[in-house]
C-alpha positions as CSV (number, residue, x, y, z in Angstrom):
1,M,165.6,11.3,175.3
2,T,165.7,8.4,172.9
3,N,164.5,8.7,169.4
4,R,161.5,6.5,170.1
5,T,160.6,8.5,173.2
6,S,160.9,11.8,171.3
7,G,158.3,10.5,168.8
8,L,155.8,10.0,171.6
9,W,155.1,13.7,172.2
10,P,154.3,14.6,168.6
11,L,151.9,11.6,168.4
12,L,150.2,12.6,171.6
13,G,149.8,16.1,170.2
14,T,148.3,14.7,167.0
15,Y,145.8,12.5,168.7
16,V,144.8,15.1,171.3
17,L,144.1,17.7,168.6
18,W,142.1,15.2,166.5
19,G,140.3,14.0,169.6
20,F,139.1,17.4,170.6
21,S,138.5,18.7,167.0
22,P,134.7,18.0,167.3
23,V,134.6,21.0,169.7
24,F,136.3,23.2,167.1
25,Y,134.0,22.1,164.2
26,R,130.8,22.3,166.4
27,A,131.7,26.0,166.9
28,M,131.0,26.4,163.2
29,S,127.7,24.6,163.2
30,G,126.0,27.6,161.6
31,V,128.3,27.2,158.5
32,P,127.3,24.5,155.9
33,A,129.7,21.6,156.0
34,A,130.6,22.0,152.3
35,E,131.7,25.6,153.0
36,V,133.8,24.5,156.0
37,L,135.4,21.7,153.9
38,A,136.2,24.2,151.1
39,H,137.9,26.6,153.5
40,R,139.7,23.7,155.3
41,T,141.1,22.6,151.9
42,L,142.3,26.1,150.8
43,W,143.8,27.2,154.1
44,S,145.5,23.8,154.5
45,L,147.1,24.4,151.1
46,V,148.4,27.8,152.2
47,L,150.0,26.4,155.3
48,F,151.5,23.3,153.7
49,G,152.8,25.5,150.9
50,L,154.5,27.8,153.4
51,V,156.1,24.8,155.1
52,L,157.4,23.4,151.8
53,A,158.7,26.9,150.9
54,A,160.5,27.2,154.3
55,Q,162.1,23.8,153.6
56,G,163.1,24.9,150.1
57,R,161.0,22.2,148.5
58,L,158.2,24.2,147.0
59,A,159.4,23.3,143.5
60,A,158.8,19.6,144.3
61,L,155.0,20.2,144.3
62,P,154.5,20.9,140.6
63,R,156.8,18.0,139.8
64,A,154.7,15.7,141.9
65,L,151.5,16.9,140.3
66,A,153.0,16.4,136.8
67,S,154.3,12.9,137.6
68,R,152.8,9.5,136.8
69,H,151.5,9.5,140.4
70,L,148.9,12.1,139.7
71,G,146.1,9.6,139.4
72,R,146.9,8.1,142.8
73,I,147.2,11.6,144.3
74,A,143.8,12.4,143.0
75,L,142.2,9.2,144.4
76,A,143.8,9.9,147.8
77,A,142.5,13.4,147.6
78,V,138.9,12.2,146.9
79,A,139.1,9.7,149.8
80,I,140.4,12.2,152.4
81,S,138.0,14.8,151.2
82,A,135.1,12.4,151.7
83,N,136.4,11.6,155.2
84,W,136.8,15.3,156.1
85,G,133.4,16.3,154.8
86,M,131.6,13.4,156.5
87,F,133.4,14.2,159.8
88,I,132.4,17.9,159.6
89,W,128.8,17.0,158.8
90,A,128.6,14.4,161.6
91,V,130.0,16.9,164.2
92,Q,127.7,19.7,163.1
93,N,124.6,17.4,163.2
94,G,125.2,15.8,166.6
95,H,126.8,12.5,165.5
96,V,130.2,12.7,167.1
97,M,129.7,9.3,168.8
98,E,129.2,7.7,165.4
99,S,132.4,9.5,164.1
100,S,134.3,8.1,167.1
101,L,133.0,4.6,166.3
102,G,134.3,5.0,162.7
103,Y,137.8,5.7,163.9
104,Y,137.7,2.7,166.2
105,V,136.6,0.5,163.4
106,F,139.0,1.9,160.8
107,P,142.1,-0.2,161.8
108,L,140.0,-3.4,161.4
109,V,138.6,-2.1,158.0
110,A,142.3,-1.6,157.0
111,V,142.9,-5.2,157.9
112,V,140.1,-6.4,155.7
113,L,141.3,-4.3,152.8
114,G,144.8,-5.8,153.3
115,I,143.4,-9.3,153.0
116,V,141.3,-8.5,149.9
117,L,143.7,-6.3,148.0
118,F,147.2,-7.5,149.1
119,G,146.5,-11.1,150.1
120,E,147.6,-10.5,153.7
121,R,147.0,-13.4,156.1
122,L,145.7,-13.2,159.7
123,N,146.5,-15.4,162.7
124,G,143.7,-16.7,164.9
125,G,143.6,-13.8,167.2
126,Q,143.4,-11.3,164.4
127,R,140.6,-13.2,162.7
128,L,138.7,-13.3,166.1
129,A,139.2,-9.5,166.4
130,V,137.8,-8.7,163.0
131,G,134.8,-11.0,163.7
132,M,134.1,-9.3,167.0
133,A,134.2,-5.9,165.4
134,A,131.7,-7.0,162.8
135,L,129.5,-8.4,165.6
136,G,129.7,-5.0,167.4
137,V,128.6,-3.1,164.3
138,A,125.9,-5.6,163.6
139,L,124.5,-5.3,167.1
140,L,124.5,-1.6,167.0
141,T,122.7,-1.7,163.6
142,W,120.1,-4.0,165.0
143,G,119.6,-2.2,168.2
144,L,119.3,1.3,166.7
145,G,117.3,0.1,163.8
146,A,119.7,1.6,161.2
147,A,123.2,1.0,160.0
148,P,125.9,3.3,161.5
149,W,126.5,4.6,158.0
150,I,128.5,7.7,159.2
151,S,130.9,5.3,161.0
152,L,131.2,3.1,158.0
153,V,131.8,6.0,155.6
154,L,134.6,7.3,157.8
155,A,136.2,4.0,158.3
156,V,136.1,2.9,154.7
157,S,137.2,6.3,153.3
158,M,140.2,6.2,155.7
159,G,140.9,2.6,154.7
160,V,140.9,3.5,151.0
161,Y,143.1,6.5,151.7
162,G,145.6,4.3,153.5
163,V,145.7,1.8,150.6
164,V,146.3,4.5,148.1
165,K,149.0,6.2,150.3
166,K,150.8,2.8,150.7
167,A,151.5,2.9,146.9
168,L,152.4,6.6,146.8
169,P,156.2,7.2,147.0
170,L,156.0,10.7,148.3
171,D,156.9,12.0,151.8
172,P,153.9,12.8,154.0
173,V,154.0,16.6,153.8
174,L,154.5,16.7,150.0
175,S,151.9,14.0,149.5
176,V,149.2,15.8,151.5
177,T,150.1,19.2,149.9
178,A,149.6,17.6,146.5
179,E,146.3,16.2,147.6
180,V,144.9,19.5,148.8
181,A,146.3,21.2,145.7
182,V,144.3,18.8,143.5
183,L,141.2,19.6,145.6
184,S,141.7,23.4,145.8
185,P,140.3,24.4,142.3
186,V,137.1,22.6,143.2
187,A,137.0,24.2,146.7
188,L,137.7,27.7,145.2
189,A,135.1,27.3,142.5
190,W,132.5,26.3,145.2
191,L,133.3,29.3,147.3
192,V,133.1,31.7,144.4
193,A,129.8,30.3,143.3
194,L,128.6,30.3,146.9
195,H,129.4,34.0,147.5
196,A,128.0,34.9,144.0
197,G,124.7,33.3,144.9
198,W,124.8,30.8,142.1
199,L,124.2,27.7,144.3
200,P,120.9,26.3,145.7
201,K,119.6,27.7,149.0
202,W,120.7,24.6,151.0
203,A,124.4,25.5,150.2
204,G,124.1,28.8,152.2
205,N,125.2,32.3,151.2
206,G,128.9,32.2,152.2
207,R,129.7,33.1,155.8
208,F,133.4,34.1,155.3
209,G,133.7,37.9,156.0
210,D,130.3,38.2,157.5
211,D,131.3,37.6,161.1
212,A,134.8,38.1,162.5
213,W,134.7,35.0,164.8
214,V,133.4,32.7,162.0
215,T,135.9,34.0,159.6
216,L,138.7,33.4,162.1
217,L,137.5,29.8,162.7
218,L,137.3,29.1,158.9
219,I,140.9,30.3,158.5
220,L,142.0,28.3,161.5
221,S,140.6,25.1,159.9
222,G,143.8,25.1,157.9
223,P,146.1,24.8,160.9
224,M,143.7,22.5,162.6
225,T,144.2,20.2,159.6
226,A,147.9,20.7,158.8
227,V,149.5,20.9,162.2
228,P,148.3,17.4,163.4
229,L,149.3,15.8,160.1
230,M,152.8,17.3,160.4
231,L,153.1,16.2,164.0
232,F,151.9,12.7,163.0
233,A,154.5,12.5,160.2
234,L,157.2,13.6,162.8
235,G,156.1,11.1,165.4
236,A,155.6,8.2,163.0
237,Q,159.2,8.6,161.8
238,R,160.6,8.4,165.4
239,A,158.2,5.9,167.1
240,N,157.7,2.2,166.4
241,L,154.6,1.1,164.7
242,A,153.1,-0.5,167.8
243,T,153.3,2.9,169.6
244,V,151.7,4.7,166.6
245,G,148.9,2.1,166.4
246,L,148.0,1.9,170.1
247,L,148.2,5.6,170.7
248,G,145.9,6.0,167.7
249,Y,143.0,4.8,169.8
250,L,143.3,8.0,171.9
251,N,141.7,9.9,169.1
252,P,138.3,8.1,169.0
253,T,138.4,7.8,172.8
254,L,138.6,11.6,173.2
255,Q,136.0,12.0,170.5
256,L,133.7,9.8,172.5
257,L,134.3,11.7,175.7
258,C,133.6,15.0,173.8
259,A,130.3,13.6,172.5
260,V,129.0,12.5,175.9
261,A,130.6,14.9,178.3
262,L,130.9,18.2,176.3
263,L,128.3,17.9,173.5
264,G,125.5,16.1,175.3
265,E,125.0,13.2,172.9
266,P,123.2,10.2,174.4
267,F,125.1,7.0,175.1
268,T,122.4,4.4,174.7
269,F,122.1,0.8,175.9
270,W,123.1,-0.4,172.4
271,H,126.2,1.8,172.4
272,G,127.0,0.3,175.8
273,V,126.8,-3.2,174.2
274,A,128.6,-2.5,170.9
275,F,131.5,-0.3,172.1
276,P,133.0,-2.7,174.6
277,I,132.9,-5.5,172.0
278,I,134.8,-3.3,169.6
279,W,137.2,-2.2,172.3
280,A,137.8,-5.9,173.2
281,A,138.4,-6.6,169.5
282,L,141.0,-3.9,169.2
283,A,142.7,-5.2,172.4
284,I,142.8,-8.7,171.0
285,Y,144.0,-7.5,167.6
286,S,146.8,-5.4,169.1
287,A,147.9,-8.3,171.3
288,A,147.9,-10.8,168.4
289,T,149.8,-8.4,166.2
290,W,152.4,-7.8,168.9
291,R,152.9,-11.5,169.4
292,R,153.2,-12.0,165.6
293,S,155.8,-9.2,165.4
294,G,157.8,-10.6,168.3
295,A,157.8,-14.1,166.7
296,R,159.2,-12.6,163.5
297,A,161.8,-10.6,165.4
298,D,163.0,-13.8,167.1
299,A,163.1,-15.8,163.9
């Protein structure tokens, strides 16, 4: 098995876990999204900390948090927390289709951020793809009578996260561990206040410990977060970028299938118009990027 082929399986595992994760979070629909997010943060920190300890690198965590990169780590933490929180809320409230749209649009949002922030240039095919994606979102907005704000929040938060991570010289496991470590004091304070009854009624009363099944799911939200990220880091190291990018579309595709086939969300006429336009945009962008990469390799 070649190194690139060996990277295929961790990536497939990553995208399958992410793609079916709506089923997992829907099972906790009776738990407020903020509580799920807090547990997801804390149990992720536990698992990532155990991984670093097993690798003999736990001492690198406080050094990373005390370094000049703390501001970027904190910004990345806020971006990924916003993404996780919005995704959980969307799943629990029957908007998985919108979340899948967000992850389809994300690569093209990343392109726009690259143009604005880093002066990156696009070829004709790439510009066409970005325009088509914008058209798809505009048609969906017009047809449904409201902007797909869940999709946009997910796409933009992931785009900001990617921009910050690009400038963060830490390996993936250490970086994500540092991010959840920054978020953990807030998560812990929220849960303490929740269980003490200090928060408004809309926040709930704290479900951890009340029901064995819900408690188990809240604990498992840590592995459901950490395992795919570690698989992704492994796969991304071994596979080429084209494979990483193209397989990435498996995640929102599986989310879309979950929304329609498993969770009973309606696929409207306007979804039927907008989604194919966005799929075509992604295909055109991928083809244009491949041709551009091939031309550079031949130069």
